[in-house]
C-alpha positions as CSV (number, residue, x, y, z in Angstrom):
1,M,107.7,76.4,132.8
2,K,110.3,74.3,131.1
3,T,112.5,76.4,128.7
4,L,115.2,74.9,126.6
5,T,117.6,77.5,125.0
6,L,119.5,76.5,121.9
7,A,121.8,78.1,119.4
8,L,122.7,77.5,115.7
9,T,126.2,78.3,114.4
10,I,127.3,78.5,110.8
11,T,130.9,77.7,110.1
12,L,133.3,79.3,107.6
13,A,133.0,76.3,105.3
14,A,129.3,76.9,105.0
15,L,129.9,80.2,103.3
16,L,130.9,78.4,100.1
17,A,128.4,75.5,100.4
18,S,124.9,75.1,99.1
19,G,121.9,73.7,100.8
20,C,120.7,74.2,104.4
21,N,121.9,73.9,107.9
22,L,119.9,71.7,110.2
23,L,118.8,73.6,113.3
24,Q,119.9,70.7,115.4
25,E,123.5,70.8,114.0
26,A,125.0,72.5,117.1
27,T,122.4,71.7,119.8
28,P,121.9,69.1,122.5
29,A,120.5,65.7,121.5
30,Q,117.1,66.4,123.0
31,P,115.0,68.3,120.3
32,V,112.6,71.1,121.1
33,G,109.0,69.9,120.6
34,S,106.1,71.3,118.6
35,G,104.7,73.8,121.1
36,T,105.2,77.5,120.8
37,I,108.8,78.2,119.7
38,C,110.4,81.7,120.1
39,F,113.0,82.5,117.4
40,W,115.7,85.2,117.5
41,I,117.1,85.6,113.9
42,A,120.0,87.9,113.3
43,A,120.3,89.9,110.1
44,D,122.4,88.0,107.5
45,K,123.2,91.3,105.7
46,D,122.7,95.0,106.4
47,T,124.2,98.3,105.5
48,Y,123.2,102.0,105.0
49,A,123.4,104.5,102.2
50,S,124.2,108.2,102.5
51,F,123.4,111.1,100.2
52,G,125.5,113.5,102.2
53,R,124.8,117.2,102.2
54,T,124.7,117.6,98.4
55,G,125.2,114.1,97.1
56,E,128.9,114.0,97.7
57,E,128.6,110.5,99.4
58,G,126.4,109.0,96.8
59,D,128.9,106.5,95.5
60,L,130.3,105.5,98.9
61,N,129.7,102.0,100.4
62,F,129.3,101.5,104.1
63,G,128.9,97.8,104.3
64,Q,131.8,97.2,106.7
65,H,131.3,100.2,109.0
66,G,129.8,98.2,111.8
67,T,127.0,100.7,112.3
68,L,123.6,101.5,110.7
69,V,122.2,105.0,110.4
70,V,119.0,106.8,109.5
71,A,119.0,110.5,109.0
72,T,117.3,113.5,107.4
73,G,117.9,117.2,107.6
74,P,120.3,119.9,106.3
75,N,123.4,117.8,106.7
76,G,122.2,114.9,104.6
77,R,120.0,111.8,104.3
78,K,120.8,108.2,105.3
79,K,118.8,105.0,104.9
80,T,119.3,101.6,106.3
81,Y,118.9,98.2,104.6
82,L,118.2,94.9,106.3
83,N,117.7,91.3,105.3
84,F,117.0,88.2,107.4
85,A,117.5,84.6,106.5
86,R,114.3,82.7,106.3
87,P,114.0,79.4,108.2
88,N,112.5,76.6,106.2
89,F,109.6,75.6,108.3
90,P,107.5,72.4,107.8
91,E,104.3,73.0,105.8
92,G,101.5,74.0,108.2
93,T,103.7,76.0,110.5
94,E,101.8,79.0,112.0
95,I,103.5,82.4,112.6
96,L,101.9,83.7,115.8
97,F,103.9,86.9,116.3
98,A,106.8,88.7,114.6
99,K,108.7,92.0,115.0
100,I,111.9,93.6,113.7
101,E,114.2,95.2,116.3
102,L,117.3,97.4,116.1
103,F,119.6,98.2,119.0
104,H,120.0,101.9,119.5
105,P,123.0,102.5,121.9
106,G,122.6,106.3,122.0
107,K,120.5,108.7,124.0
108,N,119.4,111.9,122.1
109,E,122.9,111.7,120.5
110,D,122.0,114.2,117.8
111,G,120.5,116.7,120.2
112,T,117.0,115.7,119.3
113,S,114.5,113.5,121.1
114,D,114.6,109.7,120.7
115,D,110.8,109.7,121.0
116,I,110.2,109.3,117.3
117,P,109.0,106.6,114.9
118,L,111.1,105.3,112.0
119,D,109.4,104.2,108.8
120,I,110.0,100.7,107.4
121,S,109.0,99.3,104.1
122,T,109.5,96.1,102.1
123,I,112.1,96.1,99.3
124,R,110.5,94.5,96.3
125,T,112.3,96.1,93.3
126,E,115.7,94.3,93.1
127,P,118.3,92.4,95.2
128,W,121.2,94.3,96.8
129,S,124.5,93.5,98.4
130,P,126.1,95.1,101.5
131,A,129.4,95.0,99.7
132,T,128.3,97.3,96.8
133,L,125.1,99.2,97.9
134,T,125.4,103.0,97.7
135,W,122.9,105.9,97.6
136,N,123.2,106.0,93.8
137,N,122.5,102.3,93.2
138,R,120.1,101.5,96.1
139,P,117.1,99.4,95.2
140,D,114.5,102.1,96.1
141,R,116.1,104.9,94.0
142,G,113.6,106.9,92.0
143,A,110.7,105.6,94.0
144,S,108.8,107.5,96.7
145,H,109.3,106.0,100.2
146,T,106.0,104.5,101.4
147,S,106.0,103.4,105.1
148,E,104.3,100.1,105.6
149,F,104.9,99.9,109.4
150,Q,107.0,101.8,112.0
151,L,109.7,101.1,114.5
152,M,109.5,103.1,117.8
153,L,112.9,104.4,118.8
154,R,114.1,103.8,122.4
155,S,117.3,105.1,124.0
156,Q,120.0,102.6,124.8
157,A,117.7,99.7,124.2
158,W,116.2,97.4,121.6
159,S,113.8,99.5,119.4
160,G,111.0,97.5,117.8
161,T,108.0,97.4,115.6
162,G,104.6,96.3,116.6
163,N,103.4,92.9,115.5
164,I,104.1,92.6,111.8
165,K,103.0,89.0,111.5
166,G,101.3,89.6,108.1
167,F,104.4,91.2,106.5
168,I,106.6,88.3,107.7
169,E,104.1,85.7,106.4
170,D,104.3,87.5,103.0
171,M,108.1,87.3,103.2
172,F,107.9,83.5,103.6
173,M,105.2,83.1,101.0
174,N,106.7,85.3,98.3
175,P,110.5,85.1,98.6
176,S,111.1,85.8,95.0
177,S,109.7,89.3,95.3
178,H,111.0,90.1,98.8
179,Y,114.6,91.6,99.1
180,G,114.5,92.7,102.7
181,F,113.5,96.0,104.4
182,L,114.3,99.7,104.2
183,V,114.4,101.8,107.4
184,A,114.2,105.5,107.0
185,L,113.0,108.9,108.3
186,E,110.5,110.8,106.2
187,D,112.4,113.0,103.7
188,G,112.2,116.7,104.3
189,F,114.0,119.7,105.5
190,F,114.4,120.1,109.2
191,A,116.0,122.9,111.1
192,N,118.0,120.3,113.1
193,Q,119.7,117.3,111.6
194,I,117.9,114.1,112.9
195,E,120.4,111.2,112.8
196,K,120.1,108.0,114.8
197,G,122.6,105.1,114.9
198,F,122.3,101.4,115.5
199,Y,124.6,98.4,115.8
200,A,125.1,96.4,112.6
201,N,125.4,92.7,112.2
202,N,129.2,93.0,111.7
203,D,129.9,95.1,114.8
204,I,133.4,94.1,115.8
205,R,132.3,93.6,119.5
206,R,130.1,90.7,118.4
207,K,131.4,87.5,120.0
208,Q,131.7,84.1,118.3
209,D,129.1,82.5,120.6
210,D,126.3,85.0,120.6
211,L,124.2,87.1,118.3
212,G,125.5,90.4,119.7
213,L,123.2,93.4,119.1
214,S,122.8,92.8,115.4
215,P,119.4,93.8,113.9
216,R,117.0,90.9,114.6
217,L,113.7,89.4,113.7
218,V,112.0,87.9,116.7
219,M,109.1,85.5,116.1
220,K,106.8,83.1,117.8
221,V,105.7,80.1,115.7
222,K,103.7,76.9,116.2
223,L,104.9,73.9,114.4
224,P,102.3,71.4,113.0
225,A,101.4,68.3,114.9
226,G,104.1,65.6,114.7
227,K,106.8,68.1,113.8
228,S,109.7,69.5,115.9
229,T,112.7,71.7,115.4
230,N,114.4,68.6,113.9
231,D,112.2,69.4,110.8
232,V,113.3,73.1,110.6
233,T,116.4,74.1,108.6
234,M,118.2,77.4,108.1
235,P,119.8,78.4,104.8
236,F,123.6,79.0,104.7
237,L,124.8,82.6,104.7
238,P,124.8,84.3,101.2
239,T,128.2,84.5,99.6
240,D,127.9,88.4,99.7
241,N,127.4,88.4,103.4
242,D,129.2,91.1,105.4
243,L,130.3,88.9,108.4
244,K,133.6,87.8,107.0
245,N,135.6,89.8,109.6
246,L,133.9,88.2,112.6
247,P,135.2,85.2,114.6
248,R,134.1,81.8,113.4
249,P,131.7,80.2,113.7
250,V,129.1,82.9,113.6
251,T,125.9,82.4,115.6
252,M,122.9,83.4,113.5
253,V,119.8,82.2,115.3
254,R,118.6,81.2,118.8
255,F,115.3,79.6,119.7
256,V,113.5,78.5,122.9
257,Q,110.4,76.5,123.6
258,A,108.3,79.0,125.5
259,D,105.0,80.9,125.2
260,E,106.8,84.3,125.8
261,F,110.1,85.7,124.8
262,P,112.8,85.0,127.5
263,S,113.4,88.0,129.7
264,D,117.1,88.1,128.9
265,W,116.3,88.7,125.3
266,K,115.0,92.2,126.4
267,V,112.5,92.3,123.6
268,S,111.0,95.8,123.3
269,P,107.5,96.5,124.7
270,N,104.6,95.7,122.4
271,Q,103.1,98.8,120.7
């Protein structure tokens, strides 16, 4: 099967510009056609919020920490916030499959099993910035956490959701009421602290020419007849992005023409 791997890069100048980047901006001249296209889209912003043991971390911001954390238990609660740039697909594009993945580098690092699910829900209340988000100003404050789907934790590997095609379709159809995703453990008191960590999009080990182990949205889409990836654009990074300390240009998306995700993407098993 013929597979053509391409990458999109966004330059520093793009941070202050408006409009969209063409997917073909940094690719070979030969475009990918209109068959099934697999996309790997890195998070354009992410962070976590921490309550601490008794609220002492409630006003701290962790946007530049390079890690993401979810936790619950006697030593405190932590929640992770994600957002993904939305490609501008031609009208009639069909989303065939989609899942969110986080890379978990640890193995039972808190002394508890990694064989647990994490809850994910859509943030619909208000926008947020990785530069300013704290526990006390987080967009879900005062609201009960309702899980819409789950991510199955895996040790030292990509941990992914099942197929969340419907949720991602909604993200594209209703962008004005979609502000990303919340990842959390169910609140409650546990005898042991449950605390799991992940790589963030601004991890300093991330190289200029790859997407690193940033949180990602992986998708399979089918473009309408007569359209190719020449007709797909990506928005520029938001001005409040948390990637400013990374080498330039920053790679944000990769795509291939293939029916299945490439093996070197190491996509988590389907649930």
